[in-house]
PyMOL CGO cylinders between C-alpha atoms (Angstrom):
from pymol import cmd
from pymol.cgo import CYLINDER

trace = [
    CYLINDER, -23.86, 23.85, -16.29, -23.28, 24.36, -19.52, 0.3, 1, 1, 1, 1, 1, 1,
    CYLINDER, -23.28, 24.36, -19.52, -24.88, 22.96, -22.87, 0.3, 1, 1, 1, 1, 1, 1,
    CYLINDER, -24.88, 22.96, -22.87, -23.13, 21.19, -25.91, 0.3, 1, 1, 1, 1, 1, 1,
    CYLINDER, -23.13, 21.19, -25.91, -23.97, 22.40, -29.40, 0.3, 1, 1, 1, 1, 1, 1,
    CYLINDER, -23.97, 22.40, -29.40, -27.25, 20.33, -29.50, 0.3, 1, 1, 1, 1, 1, 1,
    CYLINDER, -27.25, 20.33, -29.50, -28.34, 21.71, -26.82, 0.3, 1, 1, 1, 1, 1, 1,
    CYLINDER, -28.34, 21.71, -26.82, -27.99, 19.00, -23.89, 0.3, 1, 1, 1, 1, 1, 1,
    CYLINDER, -27.99, 19.00, -23.89, -26.72, 19.80, -20.81, 0.3, 1, 1, 1, 1, 1, 1,
    CYLINDER, -26.72, 19.80, -20.81, -23.14, 18.89, -20.07, 0.3, 1, 1, 1, 1, 1, 1,
    CYLINDER, -23.14, 18.89, -20.07, -22.18, 18.65, -16.59, 0.3, 1, 1, 1, 1, 1, 1,
    CYLINDER, -22.18, 18.65, -16.59, -20.36, 20.44, -14.41, 0.3, 1, 1, 1, 1, 1, 1,
    CYLINDER, -20.36, 20.44, -14.41, -16.31, 20.22, -14.67, 0.3, 1, 1, 1, 1, 1, 1,
    CYLINDER, -16.31, 20.22, -14.67, -15.77, 20.98, -11.48, 0.3, 1, 1, 1, 1, 1, 1,
    CYLINDER, -15.77, 20.98, -11.48, -18.12, 18.22, -10.19, 0.3, 1, 1, 1, 1, 1, 1,
    CYLINDER, -18.12, 18.22, -10.19, -16.47, 15.36, -12.66, 0.3, 1, 1, 1, 1, 1, 1,
    CYLINDER, -16.47, 15.36, -12.66, -12.36, 16.00, -11.73, 0.3, 1, 1, 1, 1, 1, 1,
    CYLINDER, -12.36, 16.00, -11.73, -10.54, 13.00, -10.87, 0.3, 1, 1, 1, 1, 1, 1,
    CYLINDER, -10.54, 13.00, -10.87, -9.34, 15.03, -8.04, 0.3, 1, 1, 1, 1, 1, 1,
    CYLINDER, -9.34, 15.03, -8.04, -13.20, 16.39, -6.53, 0.3, 1, 1, 1, 1, 1, 1,
    CYLINDER, -13.20, 16.39, -6.53, -12.33, 13.76, -3.69, 0.3, 1, 1, 1, 1, 1, 1,
    CYLINDER, -12.33, 13.76, -3.69, -9.41, 15.16, -2.64, 0.3, 1, 1, 1, 1, 1, 1,
    CYLINDER, -9.41, 15.16, -2.64, -11.02, 18.23, -1.17, 0.3, 1, 1, 1, 1, 1, 1,
    CYLINDER, -11.02, 18.23, -1.17, -12.28, 15.88, 1.29, 0.3, 1, 1, 1, 1, 1, 1,
    CYLINDER, -12.28, 15.88, 1.29, -9.49, 16.22, 4.14, 0.3, 1, 1, 1, 1, 1, 1,
    CYLINDER, -9.49, 16.22, 4.14, -10.64, 12.61, 5.44, 0.3, 1, 1, 1, 1, 1, 1,
    CYLINDER, -10.64, 12.61, 5.44, -9.91, 11.10, 2.57, 0.3, 1, 1, 1, 1, 1, 1,
    CYLINDER, -9.91, 11.10, 2.57, -6.80, 13.00, 1.15, 0.3, 1, 1, 1, 1, 1, 1,
    CYLINDER, -6.80, 13.00, 1.15, -4.78, 12.32, 4.64, 0.3, 1, 1, 1, 1, 1, 1,
    CYLINDER, -4.78, 12.32, 4.64, -6.08, 8.25, 3.98, 0.3, 1, 1, 1, 1, 1, 1,
    CYLINDER, -6.08, 8.25, 3.98, -4.90, 8.63, 0.35, 0.3, 1, 1, 1, 1, 1, 1,
    CYLINDER, -4.90, 8.63, 0.35, -1.02, 10.83, 1.03, 0.3, 1, 1, 1, 1, 1, 1,
    CYLINDER, -1.02, 10.83, 1.03, -0.67, 8.11, 3.30, 0.3, 1, 1, 1, 1, 1, 1,
    CYLINDER, -0.67, 8.11, 3.30, -1.41, 4.84, 1.14, 0.3, 1, 1, 1, 1, 1, 1,
    CYLINDER, -1.41, 4.84, 1.14, 0.53, 6.77, -1.66, 0.3, 1, 1, 1, 1, 1, 1,
    CYLINDER, 0.53, 6.77, -1.66, 3.38, 6.85, 1.11, 0.3, 1, 1, 1, 1, 1, 1,
    CYLINDER, 3.38, 6.85, 1.11, 2.86, 3.46, 2.21, 0.3, 1, 1, 1, 1, 1, 1,
    CYLINDER, 2.86, 3.46, 2.21, 2.57, 1.86, -1.48, 0.3, 1, 1, 1, 1, 1, 1,
    CYLINDER, 2.57, 1.86, -1.48, 5.47, 4.14, -2.51, 0.3, 1, 1, 1, 1, 1, 1,
    CYLINDER, 5.47, 4.14, -2.51, 7.69, 2.32, 0.41, 0.3, 1, 1, 1, 1, 1, 1,
    CYLINDER, 7.69, 2.32, 0.41, 6.41, -0.91, -0.56, 0.3, 1, 1, 1, 1, 1, 1,
    CYLINDER, 6.41, -0.91, -0.56, 7.92, -0.58, -3.90, 0.3, 1, 1, 1, 1, 1, 1,
    CYLINDER, 7.92, -0.58, -3.90, 11.20, 0.88, -2.71, 0.3, 1, 1, 1, 1, 1, 1,
    CYLINDER, 11.20, 0.88, -2.71, 11.64, -2.61, -0.21, 0.3, 1, 1, 1, 1, 1, 1,
    CYLINDER, 11.64, -2.61, -0.21, 10.84, -5.12, -3.16, 0.3, 1, 1, 1, 1, 1, 1,
    CYLINDER, 10.84, -5.12, -3.16, 13.39, -3.60, -4.99, 0.3, 1, 1, 1, 1, 1, 1,
    CYLINDER, 13.39, -3.60, -4.99, 16.15, -3.34, -2.47, 0.3, 1, 1, 1, 1, 1, 1,
    CYLINDER, 16.15, -3.34, -2.47, 14.49, -7.14, -1.60, 0.3, 1, 1, 1, 1, 1, 1,
    CYLINDER, 14.49, -7.14, -1.60, 15.40, -8.53, -4.61, 0.3, 1, 1, 1, 1, 1, 1,
    CYLINDER, 15.40, -8.53, -4.61, 18.87, -6.83, -4.80, 0.3, 1, 1, 1, 1, 1, 1,
    CYLINDER, 18.87, -6.83, -4.80, 19.93, -8.58, -1.19, 0.3, 1, 1, 1, 1, 1, 1,
    CYLINDER, 19.93, -8.58, -1.19, 18.43, -11.73, -3.19, 0.3, 1, 1, 1, 1, 1, 1,
    CYLINDER, 18.43, -11.73, -3.19, 20.68, -11.09, -5.92, 0.3, 1, 1, 1, 1, 1, 1,
    CYLINDER, 20.68, -11.09, -5.92, 23.53, -10.75, -3.79, 0.3, 1, 1, 1, 1, 1, 1,
    CYLINDER, 23.53, -10.75, -3.79, 22.76, -13.54, -1.22, 0.3, 1, 1, 1, 1, 1, 1,
    CYLINDER, 22.76, -13.54, -1.22, 21.71, -15.81, -3.76, 0.3, 1, 1, 1, 1, 1, 1,
    CYLINDER, 21.71, -15.81, -3.76, 22.85, -16.53, -7.22, 0.3, 1, 1, 1, 1, 1, 1,
    CYLINDER, 22.85, -16.53, -7.22, 19.44, -18.99, -7.50, 0.3, 1, 1, 1, 1, 1, 1,
    CYLINDER, 19.44, -18.99, -7.50, 17.03, -17.66, -10.13, 0.3, 1, 1, 1, 1, 1, 1,
    CYLINDER, 17.03, -17.66, -10.13, 14.76, -19.72, -8.44, 0.3, 1, 1, 1, 1, 1, 1,
    CYLINDER, 14.76, -19.72, -8.44, 14.62, -18.06, -5.04, 0.3, 1, 1, 1, 1, 1, 1,
    CYLINDER, 14.62, -18.06, -5.04, 14.76, -14.52, -6.99, 0.3, 1, 1, 1, 1, 1, 1,
    CYLINDER, 14.76, -14.52, -6.99, 11.24, -15.87, -9.02, 0.3, 1, 1, 1, 1, 1, 1,
    CYLINDER, 11.24, -15.87, -9.02, 9.84, -16.73, -5.83, 0.3, 1, 1, 1, 1, 1, 1,
    CYLINDER, 9.84, -16.73, -5.83, 10.04, -13.30, -4.77, 0.3, 1, 1, 1, 1, 1, 1,
    CYLINDER, 10.04, -13.30, -4.77, 7.01, -12.36, -7.22, 0.3, 1, 1, 1, 1, 1, 1,
    CYLINDER, 7.01, -12.36, -7.22, 5.33, -15.55, -6.28, 0.3, 1, 1, 1, 1, 1, 1,
    CYLINDER, 5.33, -15.55, -6.28, 4.96, -15.30, -2.58, 0.3, 1, 1, 1, 1, 1, 1,
    CYLINDER, 4.96, -15.30, -2.58, 3.99, -11.22, -2.90, 0.3, 1, 1, 1, 1, 1, 1,
    CYLINDER, 3.99, -11.22, -2.90, 0.95, -12.51, -5.00, 0.3, 1, 1, 1, 1, 1, 1,
    CYLINDER, 0.95, -12.51, -5.00, -0.27, -16.13, -3.03, 0.3, 1, 1, 1, 1, 1, 1,
    CYLINDER, -0.27, -16.13, -3.03, -1.45, -14.04, 0.16, 0.3, 1, 1, 1, 1, 1, 1,
    CYLINDER, -1.45, -14.04, 0.16, -4.22, -12.00, -2.52, 0.3, 1, 1, 1, 1, 1, 1,
    CYLINDER, -4.22, -12.00, -2.52, -5.46, -15.70, -3.97, 0.3, 1, 1, 1, 1, 1, 1,
    CYLINDER, -5.46, -15.70, -3.97, -5.08, -17.72, -0.51, 0.3, 1, 1, 1, 1, 1, 1,
    CYLINDER, -5.08, -17.72, -0.51, -7.04, -14.79, 1.31, 0.3, 1, 1, 1, 1, 1, 1,
    CYLINDER, -7.04, -14.79, 1.31, -9.06, -12.21, -0.63, 0.3, 1, 1, 1, 1, 1, 1,
    CYLINDER, -9.06, -12.21, -0.63, -12.46, -14.22, -0.16, 0.3, 1, 1, 1, 1, 1, 1,
    CYLINDER, -12.46, -14.22, -0.16, -11.58, -14.75, 3.98, 0.3, 1, 1, 1, 1, 1, 1,
    CYLINDER, -11.58, -14.75, 3.98, -10.93, -11.01, 3.91, 0.3, 1, 1, 1, 1, 1, 1,
    CYLINDER, -10.93, -11.01, 3.91, -13.48, -9.86, 2.62, 0.3, 1, 1, 1, 1, 1, 1,
    CYLINDER, -13.48, -9.86, 2.62, -15.73, -11.87, 4.62, 0.3, 1, 1, 1, 1, 1, 1,
    CYLINDER, -15.73, -11.87, 4.62, -13.78, -10.56, 7.33, 0.3, 1, 1, 1, 1, 1, 1,
    CYLINDER, -13.78, -10.56, 7.33, -14.36, -7.09, 6.29, 0.3, 1, 1, 1, 1, 1, 1,
    CYLINDER, -14.36, -7.09, 6.29, -18.26, -7.72, 6.23, 0.3, 1, 1, 1, 1, 1, 1,
    CYLINDER, -18.26, -7.72, 6.23, -18.52, -8.71, 9.97, 0.3, 1, 1, 1, 1, 1, 1,
    CYLINDER, -18.52, -8.71, 9.97, -15.72, -7.04, 11.55, 0.3, 1, 1, 1, 1, 1, 1,
    CYLINDER, -15.72, -7.04, 11.55, -15.34, -3.13, 12.03, 0.3, 1, 1, 1, 1, 1, 1,
    CYLINDER, -15.34, -3.13, 12.03, -12.95, -1.97, 8.98, 0.3, 1, 1, 1, 1, 1, 1,
    CYLINDER, -12.95, -1.97, 8.98, -11.10, 0.71, 10.98, 0.3, 1, 1, 1, 1, 1, 1,
    CYLINDER, -11.10, 0.71, 10.98, -10.21, -1.93, 13.53, 0.3, 1, 1, 1, 1, 1, 1,
    CYLINDER, -10.21, -1.93, 13.53, -9.13, -4.49, 10.50, 0.3, 1, 1, 1, 1, 1, 1,
    CYLINDER, -9.13, -4.49, 10.50, -7.24, -1.59, 9.35, 0.3, 1, 1, 1, 1, 1, 1,
    CYLINDER, -7.24, -1.59, 9.35, -5.29, -1.20, 12.51, 0.3, 1, 1, 1, 1, 1, 1,
    CYLINDER, -5.29, -1.20, 12.51, -4.31, -4.75, 12.91, 0.3, 1, 1, 1, 1, 1, 1,
    CYLINDER, -4.31, -4.75, 12.91, -2.55, -5.00, 9.72, 0.3, 1, 1, 1, 1, 1, 1,
    CYLINDER, -2.55, -5.00, 9.72, -1.28, -1.85, 9.94, 0.3, 1, 1, 1, 1, 1, 1,
    CYLINDER, -1.28, -1.85, 9.94, 0.23, -3.52, 13.61, 0.3, 1, 1, 1, 1, 1, 1,
    CYLINDER, 0.23, -3.52, 13.61, 1.09, -7.07, 12.12, 0.3, 1, 1, 1, 1, 1, 1,
    CYLINDER, 1.09, -7.07, 12.12, 2.95, -4.79, 9.12, 0.3, 1, 1, 1, 1, 1, 1,
    CYLINDER, 2.95, -4.79, 9.12, 4.72, -2.92, 11.42, 0.3, 1, 1, 1, 1, 1, 1,
    CYLINDER, 4.72, -2.92, 11.42, 5.93, -5.86, 13.56, 0.3, 1, 1, 1, 1, 1, 1,
    CYLINDER, 5.93, -5.86, 13.56, 7.19, -7.49, 10.38, 0.3, 1, 1, 1, 1, 1, 1,
    CYLINDER, 7.19, -7.49, 10.38, 9.59, -4.78, 9.62, 0.3, 1, 1, 1, 1, 1, 1,
    CYLINDER, 9.59, -4.78, 9.62, 10.59, -4.31, 13.40, 0.3, 1, 1, 1, 1, 1, 1,
    CYLINDER, 10.59, -4.31, 13.40, 11.65, -8.02, 12.92, 0.3, 1, 1, 1, 1, 1, 1,
    CYLINDER, 11.65, -8.02, 12.92, 13.22, -7.68, 9.25, 0.3, 1, 1, 1, 1, 1, 1,
    CYLINDER, 13.22, -7.68, 9.25, 15.16, -4.69, 10.72, 0.3, 1, 1, 1, 1, 1, 1,
    CYLINDER, 15.16, -4.69, 10.72, 16.31, -6.49, 13.81, 0.3, 1, 1, 1, 1, 1, 1,
    CYLINDER, 16.31, -6.49, 13.81, 17.60, -9.21, 11.78, 0.3, 1, 1, 1, 1, 1, 1,
    CYLINDER, 17.60, -9.21, 11.78, 19.43, -7.03, 9.39, 0.3, 1, 1, 1, 1, 1, 1,
    CYLINDER, 19.43, -7.03, 9.39, 21.22, -4.87, 12.28, 0.3, 1, 1, 1, 1, 1, 1,
    CYLINDER, 21.22, -4.87, 12.28, 22.05, -7.91, 13.31, 0.3, 1, 1, 1, 1, 1, 1,
    CYLINDER, 22.05, -7.91, 13.31, 23.28, -9.33, 10.17, 0.3, 1, 1, 1, 1, 1, 1,
    CYLINDER, 23.28, -9.33, 10.17, 20.90, -12.58, 10.14, 0.3, 1, 1, 1, 1, 1, 1,
    CYLINDER, 20.90, -12.58, 10.14, 18.95, -11.78, 7.04, 0.3, 1, 1, 1, 1, 1, 1,
    CYLINDER, 18.95, -11.78, 7.04, 19.99, -14.27, 4.03, 0.3, 1, 1, 1, 1, 1, 1,
    CYLINDER, 19.99, -14.27, 4.03, 17.43, -15.15, 1.26, 0.3, 1, 1, 1, 1, 1, 1,
    CYLINDER, 17.43, -15.15, 1.26, 15.41, -17.02, 2.99, 0.3, 1, 1, 1, 1, 1, 1,
    CYLINDER, 15.41, -17.02, 2.99, 13.98, -14.88, 5.79, 0.3, 1, 1, 1, 1, 1, 1,
    CYLINDER, 13.98, -14.88, 5.79, 13.61, -12.23, 2.92, 0.3, 1, 1, 1, 1, 1, 1,
    CYLINDER, 13.61, -12.23, 2.92, 11.02, -14.30, 1.02, 0.3, 1, 1, 1, 1, 1, 1,
    CYLINDER, 11.02, -14.30, 1.02, 9.12, -15.31, 4.27, 0.3, 1, 1, 1, 1, 1, 1,
    CYLINDER, 9.12, -15.31, 4.27, 8.99, -11.61, 5.43, 0.3, 1, 1, 1, 1, 1, 1,
    CYLINDER, 8.99, -11.61, 5.43, 7.59, -11.09, 1.59, 0.3, 1, 1, 1, 1, 1, 1,
    CYLINDER, 7.59, -11.09, 1.59, 4.63, -13.33, 1.95, 0.3, 1, 1, 1, 1, 1, 1,
    CYLINDER, 4.63, -13.33, 1.95, 4.00, -12.17, 5.85, 0.3, 1, 1, 1, 1, 1, 1,
    CYLINDER, 4.00, -12.17, 5.85, 3.93, -8.29, 4.14, 0.3, 1, 1, 1, 1, 1, 1,
    CYLINDER, 3.93, -8.29, 4.14, 1.48, -10.17, 1.72, 0.3, 1, 1, 1, 1, 1, 1,
    CYLINDER, 1.48, -10.17, 1.72, -0.74, -11.60, 4.14, 0.3, 1, 1, 1, 1, 1, 1,
    CYLINDER, -0.74, -11.60, 4.14, -1.29, -7.98, 5.61, 0.3, 1, 1, 1, 1, 1, 1,
    CYLINDER, -1.29, -7.98, 5.61, -1.98, -6.64, 2.21, 0.3, 1, 1, 1, 1, 1, 1,
    CYLINDER, -1.98, -6.64, 2.21, -4.38, -9.42, 1.53, 0.3, 1, 1, 1, 1, 1, 1,
    CYLINDER, -4.38, -9.42, 1.53, -6.65, -9.14, 4.85, 0.3, 1, 1, 1, 1, 1, 1,
    CYLINDER, -6.65, -9.14, 4.85, -6.15, -5.30, 4.58, 0.3, 1, 1, 1, 1, 1, 1,
    CYLINDER, -6.15, -5.30, 4.58, -7.75, -4.70, 0.89, 0.3, 1, 1, 1, 1, 1, 1,
    CYLINDER, -7.75, -4.70, 0.89, -10.97, -5.41, 1.18, 0.3, 1, 1, 1, 1, 1, 1,
    CYLINDER, -10.97, -5.41, 1.18, -11.44, -3.00, 4.31, 0.3, 1, 1, 1, 1, 1, 1,
    CYLINDER, -11.44, -3.00, 4.31, -9.76, -0.01, 2.92, 0.3, 1, 1, 1, 1, 1, 1,
    CYLINDER, -9.76, -0.01, 2.92, -11.93, -0.35, -0.91, 0.3, 1, 1, 1, 1, 1, 1,
    CYLINDER, -11.93, -0.35, -0.91, -14.80, -0.28, 1.89, 0.3, 1, 1, 1, 1, 1, 1,
    CYLINDER, -14.80, -0.28, 1.89, -13.55, 2.74, 3.71, 0.3, 1, 1, 1, 1, 1, 1,
    CYLINDER, -13.55, 2.74, 3.71, -12.63, 4.75, 0.94, 0.3, 1, 1, 1, 1, 1, 1,
    CYLINDER, -12.63, 4.75, 0.94, -16.29, 4.47, -0.65, 0.3, 1, 1, 1, 1, 1, 1,
    CYLINDER, -16.29, 4.47, -0.65, -17.68, 5.35, 3.64, 0.3, 1, 1, 1, 1, 1, 1,
    CYLINDER, -17.68, 5.35, 3.64, -15.30, 8.70, 3.39, 0.3, 1, 1, 1, 1, 1, 1,
    CYLINDER, -15.30, 8.70, 3.39, -16.64, 10.38, 0.31, 0.3, 1, 1, 1, 1, 1, 1,
    CYLINDER, -16.64, 10.38, 0.31, -20.63, 11.42, -0.63, 0.3, 1, 1, 1, 1, 1, 1,
    CYLINDER, -20.63, 11.42, -0.63, -22.17, 9.47, -3.60, 0.3, 1, 1, 1, 1, 1, 1,
    CYLINDER, -22.17, 9.47, -3.60, -21.00, 12.28, -6.14, 0.3, 1, 1, 1, 1, 1, 1,
    CYLINDER, -21.00, 12.28, -6.14, -17.04, 11.60, -5.27, 0.3, 1, 1, 1, 1, 1, 1,
    CYLINDER, -17.04, 11.60, -5.27, -17.34, 8.02, -5.69, 0.3, 1, 1, 1, 1, 1, 1,
    CYLINDER, -17.34, 8.02, -5.69, -15.90, 8.05, -9.33, 0.3, 1, 1, 1, 1, 1, 1,
    CYLINDER, -15.90, 8.05, -9.33, -13.36, 10.36, -8.43, 0.3, 1, 1, 1, 1, 1, 1,
    CYLINDER, -13.36, 10.36, -8.43, -12.53, 8.59, -5.20, 0.3, 1, 1, 1, 1, 1, 1,
    CYLINDER, -12.53, 8.59, -5.20, -12.03, 5.09, -7.35, 0.3, 1, 1, 1, 1, 1, 1,
    CYLINDER, -12.03, 5.09, -7.35, -9.91, 6.65, -10.10, 0.3, 1, 1, 1, 1, 1, 1,
    CYLINDER, -9.91, 6.65, -10.10, -7.27, 8.57, -7.12, 0.3, 1, 1, 1, 1, 1, 1,
    CYLINDER, -7.27, 8.57, -7.12, -7.05, 4.71, -6.08, 0.3, 1, 1, 1, 1, 1, 1,
    CYLINDER, -7.05, 4.71, -6.08, -6.16, 3.43, -8.40, 0.3, 1, 1, 1, 1, 1, 1,
    CYLINDER, -6.16, 3.43, -8.40, -3.84, 6.68, -9.98, 0.3, 1, 1, 1, 1, 1, 1,
    CYLINDER, -3.84, 6.68, -9.98, -2.29, 5.89, -5.93, 0.3, 1, 1, 1, 1, 1, 1,
    CYLINDER, -2.29, 5.89, -5.93, -1.01, 2.71, -6.96, 0.3, 1, 1, 1, 1, 1, 1,
    CYLINDER, -1.01, 2.71, -6.96, 0.36, 3.85, -10.28, 0.3, 1, 1, 1, 1, 1, 1,
    CYLINDER, 0.36, 3.85, -10.28, 2.01, 6.43, -9.05, 0.3, 1, 1, 1, 1, 1, 1,
    CYLINDER, 2.01, 6.43, -9.05, 3.75, 4.36, -6.02, 0.3, 1, 1, 1, 1, 1, 1,
    CYLINDER, 3.75, 4.36, -6.02, 4.67, 1.79, -8.69, 0.3, 1, 1, 1, 1, 1, 1,
    CYLINDER, 4.67, 1.79, -8.69, 6.70, 3.73, -10.69, 0.3, 1, 1, 1, 1, 1, 1,
    CYLINDER, 6.70, 3.73, -10.69, 8.49, 5.98, -8.18, 0.3, 1, 1, 1, 1, 1, 1,
    CYLINDER, 8.49, 5.98, -8.18, 8.78, 3.22, -5.60, 0.3, 1, 1, 1, 1, 1, 1,
    CYLINDER, 8.78, 3.22, -5.60, 11.27, 1.60, -7.23, 0.3, 1, 1, 1, 1, 1, 1,
    CYLINDER, 11.27, 1.60, -7.23, 13.31, 4.86, -7.90, 0.3, 1, 1, 1, 1, 1, 1,
    CYLINDER, 13.31, 4.86, -7.90, 13.85, 5.68, -4.60, 0.3, 1, 1, 1, 1, 1, 1,
    CYLINDER, 13.85, 5.68, -4.60, 14.66, 1.58, -3.82, 0.3, 1, 1, 1, 1, 1, 1,
    CYLINDER, 14.66, 1.58, -3.82, 16.81, 1.88, -6.90, 0.3, 1, 1, 1, 1, 1, 1,
    CYLINDER, 16.81, 1.88, -6.90, 18.50, 4.98, -4.82, 0.3, 1, 1, 1, 1, 1, 1,
    CYLINDER, 18.50, 4.98, -4.82, 18.80, 3.63, -1.43, 0.3, 1, 1, 1, 1, 1, 1,
    CYLINDER, 18.80, 3.63, -1.43, 20.88, 0.34, -3.24, 0.3, 1, 1, 1, 1, 1, 1,
    CYLINDER, 20.88, 0.34, -3.24, 22.61, 2.44, -4.80, 0.3, 1, 1, 1, 1, 1, 1,
    CYLINDER, 22.61, 2.44, -4.80, 24.13, 4.40, -1.69, 0.3, 1, 1, 1, 1, 1, 1,
    CYLINDER, 24.13, 4.40, -1.69, 23.74, 2.32, 1.14, 0.3, 1, 1, 1, 1, 1, 1,
    CYLINDER, 23.74, 2.32, 1.14, 25.06, -1.18, 2.22, 0.3, 1, 1, 1, 1, 1, 1,
    CYLINDER, 25.06, -1.18, 2.22, 22.34, -3.97, 2.20, 0.3, 1, 1, 1, 1, 1, 1,
    CYLINDER, 22.34, -3.97, 2.20, 21.15, -3.89, 5.84, 0.3, 1, 1, 1, 1, 1, 1,
    CYLINDER, 21.15, -3.89, 5.84, 20.16, -0.39, 5.99, 0.3, 1, 1, 1, 1, 1, 1,
    CYLINDER, 20.16, -0.39, 5.99, 18.36, -0.65, 2.57, 0.3, 1, 1, 1, 1, 1, 1,
    CYLINDER, 18.36, -0.65, 2.57, 16.32, -3.24, 4.34, 0.3, 1, 1, 1, 1, 1, 1,
    CYLINDER, 16.32, -3.24, 4.34, 16.28, -0.43, 7.64, 0.3, 1, 1, 1, 1, 1, 1,
    CYLINDER, 16.28, -0.43, 7.64, 14.56, 2.70, 5.52, 0.3, 1, 1, 1, 1, 1, 1,
    CYLINDER, 14.56, 2.70, 5.52, 11.93, 0.53, 4.60, 0.3, 1, 1, 1, 1, 1, 1,
    CYLINDER, 11.93, 0.53, 4.60, 10.53, -0.33, 8.04, 0.3, 1, 1, 1, 1, 1, 1,
    CYLINDER, 10.53, -0.33, 8.04, 9.50, 3.85, 8.23, 0.3, 1, 1, 1, 1, 1, 1,
    CYLINDER, 9.50, 3.85, 8.23, 6.59, 2.82, 5.77, 0.3, 1, 1, 1, 1, 1, 1,
    CYLINDER, 6.59, 2.82, 5.77, 4.28, 2.07, 9.04, 0.3, 1, 1, 1, 1, 1, 1,
    CYLINDER, 4.28, 2.07, 9.04, 5.43, 4.93, 10.78, 0.3, 1, 1, 1, 1, 1, 1,
    CYLINDER, 5.43, 4.93, 10.78, 4.87, 7.38, 8.22, 0.3, 1, 1, 1, 1, 1, 1,
    CYLINDER, 4.87, 7.38, 8.22, 1.69, 6.40, 7.12, 0.3, 1, 1, 1, 1, 1, 1,
    CYLINDER, 1.69, 6.40, 7.12, -0.43, 5.45, 10.41, 0.3, 1, 1, 1, 1, 1, 1,
    CYLINDER, -0.43, 5.45, 10.41, -1.52, 9.28, 10.73, 0.3, 1, 1, 1, 1, 1, 1,
    CYLINDER, -1.52, 9.28, 10.73, -3.68, 8.65, 7.63, 0.3, 1, 1, 1, 1, 1, 1,
    CYLINDER, -3.68, 8.65, 7.63, -5.30, 5.94, 9.58, 0.3, 1, 1, 1, 1, 1, 1,
    CYLINDER, -5.30, 5.94, 9.58, -6.20, 8.21, 12.98, 0.3, 1, 1, 1, 1, 1, 1,
    CYLINDER, -6.20, 8.21, 12.98, -8.07, 10.11, 10.28, 0.3, 1, 1, 1, 1, 1, 1,
    CYLINDER, -8.07, 10.11, 10.28, -9.97, 7.31, 9.93, 0.3, 1, 1, 1, 1, 1, 1,
    CYLINDER, -9.97, 7.31, 9.93, -11.55, 8.32, 13.51, 0.3, 1, 1, 1, 1, 1, 1,
    CYLINDER, -11.55, 8.32, 13.51, -13.34, 11.43, 11.48, 0.3, 1, 1, 1, 1, 1, 1,
    CYLINDER, -13.34, 11.43, 11.48, -15.00, 9.32, 8.24, 0.3, 1, 1, 1, 1, 1, 1,
    CYLINDER, -15.00, 9.32, 8.24, -18.51, 9.42, 8.59, 0.3, 1, 1, 1, 1, 1, 1,
    CYLINDER, -18.51, 9.42, 8.59, -20.46, 6.09, 9.00, 0.3, 1, 1, 1, 1, 1, 1,
]
cmd.load_cgo(trace, "trace")
């Protein structure tokens, strides 16, 4: 610990780094999984916007994408928070991951059979949003349990950083896939976000209670 010119003690920079929480292997695995998941979701939304633009010239349907992706948080945040307080949070995260994987699998099957249409895509966006709405309170609570109190500030900062990075990289990947693949292949690629992110949830077995 250093001292300021006025003789006041300064905090050790090694204990105040924003990367401090990543030294915890459990938190690091979970954070990386969340980063991959968020990046793929952002890429999926970009591909979905592209498909909607090609399948329909209705500006109302395209604008509904943002509405339906945000609506689950408005409807389910309070019950999701109550559920996170009453139930085991790890099981909630497993359940929401299974929910989203099921939606992604159905979306993939529809894409491979050329059964996608704007209404199906909008419904899938809403269903994905329900999963995230119920996972968010449990995820925030689990992150707090993963790290010691002195790492909480770093964990909170890294949580916001993860969302910002995913919001930047995801659309770039989605735009690349849009230009590289056909419509149905763009959607199919996105379903891999769930098996890729699943190992991060498995590390919750080691999280301290």
